[in-house]
Residue, then its C-alpha position, 0 to 999 in steps of 0.5 A: m299609893a303615891q302614884s294615886v294621889s292628886f296632890v304634890p307637897v312643895l316646901i320650903g325649907a330643909d331642916m327638921n321642921c321641913y323633914s317633920v312635915a314630909r314625914a307627915f305626908h308619907e306617913a299618910y299618903g305615901v307621897v314624897s315631898h319635894a324642897f326646896g332651900r338654900w343649902r344641904m342640911g342634915d335633917t333631910m340629906d340622903s332622905r328618901i322621903v322628901k328630895c331636896t333641891y338647893i337655891p342660894d336666893i330662895d328666900t327672895p320673892d322673885t326666885l320663890v315665885r320662879t322656882v314655885t311657877d316653874f315646878a307647879n308647871a312641871h305637875a299640872d296635873k296635880t294640886c302644890i301644896v306650898m308650906g314653909c318650914t322657917d319664919d322666914y319662909a312662911g312669911l314670904l309665902m303670905e306675901v306672894k302666895g297671889r303671884l303662884p299658879q292655879n294649882c298652888i295652895a298656900p294655906y296662909i293668912d294674907a300679908n296685912l294680917r302678918d304684919k300685925l302678928v309677926s311684930k312681938a309688939d304689935f301681937y302683945k297689943m293684940c293680947d291686951k285686947y283680947g285678955i290674953p295674958y304675956p310677959k310685962t314688956f318694954c319696947a326700944t327702938k333704939a340702942l339706949p345707955a344704962s342710966e334709960l334701962g333701970e328697973d324704974k324705967i322699964g317696970f321690972s327686976y333684972p334678970i331680964i329677957v332681951k329678944p327682936s320684935s321681928s325674928i325674921l328682920y333680926w336673922k338678916y343682920p347677923f353679927d358676932g355672938m349673935k343669939k336668938v334670946y339673951v338674958a341681962n342681969t343688969p343695965d350695963e347688960a342690957a345696953s350692951v345687948l342692944g348696941e350689938i343689935y343695933g349696930s348690925g343695922y337691924p331697924d325694929i323693935v327690941i323687946l325687954q321682958d320680964m324673965i319668968p322664974g322657971a326652968d324649960c319645964e314651965m314652958r307650953v307649946l300649942t299648935a292649931y289648924c284653922d280652915k280655909n273659913g277661919k274656923v280652929k278646928m284642931m289644938c294641941l298643947g304641948h308641955v316642954g320639958l326640955e329646950e335646946h341650949t346651945p346659942k343660936a338653937r336656945g328654945n327650940h323644943a326637944a322634949i314634949i308631952t301632950e297634955y290638955n288645959e281647956e281654958i289656954m285653948t279656948k282663950l287662943r281658939d277664940f282669938l284665932e278665929d276672930i281676927g280671921y286666921t287660916g292655916f297653922a299657928n303656934f304659940d309658945i307659952k310659959h307658965d308663971t308659978r308667981d301668979n299661976t297663969y300662963r303668958v304668951f310670948e308669941i305667935n308663930l304663923r306656921q307649923g313648928r319646928s317641933n310639929y311631929y309632937v302633934t303628928g306623933a300625938g295621932l293628929n297627923i298634920a298633913k291630913y288637915v291641909v289635904e282634907d281641908r284645902v284639896l279635897g274640900r272636906d268639912l273637918g267637923e268640931c274643933h278637937m282639943h287634943k287630951e291624950a298624952s305622948f311623948w315626943h323628943s329629938v335628942p337621946r332619951r338619956v339626954v331628956w332624963n338627965y337634963v328635964k328639972d322636973p322628976a314628975f315629967v321625967e316619970k310620966a315620960k318613962q311610963l309613955v315609953r313603956e307604954g308605946k306612946e313614944t315618937t321622935s321626928f327622924g325615927y322613921k323605919p321606911d326612911l332608915v332600913t336599908n339606908p345606911k348613909r341616913l342611918a349613919y347620920l342619925i346615929v351622929h346626930m344624935h351623939r352629938y348632943y351629949k356634948k352640946y348639953k354637957t357644954y351649954c346646960k350645966 
């Protein structure tokens, strides 16, 4: 089957996102993906479905263009589908896609729209325009003293969330104790976090935000695919039951049940189509029990790290790209997914023990009994007679018990 396809997936990255995309391509077409990352990662190591090459400066524009160009020239008889598997790589592809060879497809928006969306501060301005709820927000542009961060100054009460407006820029300025997001219980703590972030050299806005109450199980994630004409063709909403809790992975989804919410889907579909979005979009959302609203935190300009929850629900993400961009087929009306399925990236027992919503756990167990359960790494064609891959998976899963015991009290 792999020999008959007219395309080859070229993935930039080597993490779980990369593996999940490669698995989608392999499931749908039997094709092996080629990935380029900065270093070896267990998520893709010793895999049969993705061949990885490691280039330390692949995250720079010239190296990325040169690498993809060399690969595309060596596969001139095929269409190269080039996809980024982190915010950084996806953003780079939006910047350089015009420099790639003609046999390359990079299914992304242009850099101008990217710049309007990638900044959380600018994204929230767009949310105001389109009536999309988001948490109350205060924008800091420099380190501020605690006296400037009182509840009367920022407009909401402590504890609060502190996070960079630009995740892409933030990770370029590492420092000890760096976290994806921070919780500040007092103005003094908020001032300390701002001091650390701006002290690292980070040059953009830092968001201080109302901390919406509720555990992981109030989170939602929505993945959409917009075709080359800017029309939304697929939307899959996930109810998050559990996230990861280690400092650098906090907020990564660990257990999801797909669900349907026409109001959320319709509002975000209309937004994406009005701004002319193309490719995958991924929204982080939280249910605010105080007023029963769903508040959007951010838009990721790519398929999410947990994208296999979509493929596992029956909406193979690779097929949307191939049908639209390679075969040029009309994908029909927008499919807003309704059926429930259960995806998890951690052992079941971790889900049963740490999800705080008993109804989520019971529904997940029922879906397991019905055979509607998927995981990103549990792919038999990549595990059978592949002892190194199987050993990695066993060790990787076992480590989660210690991680949750340590970080998720």
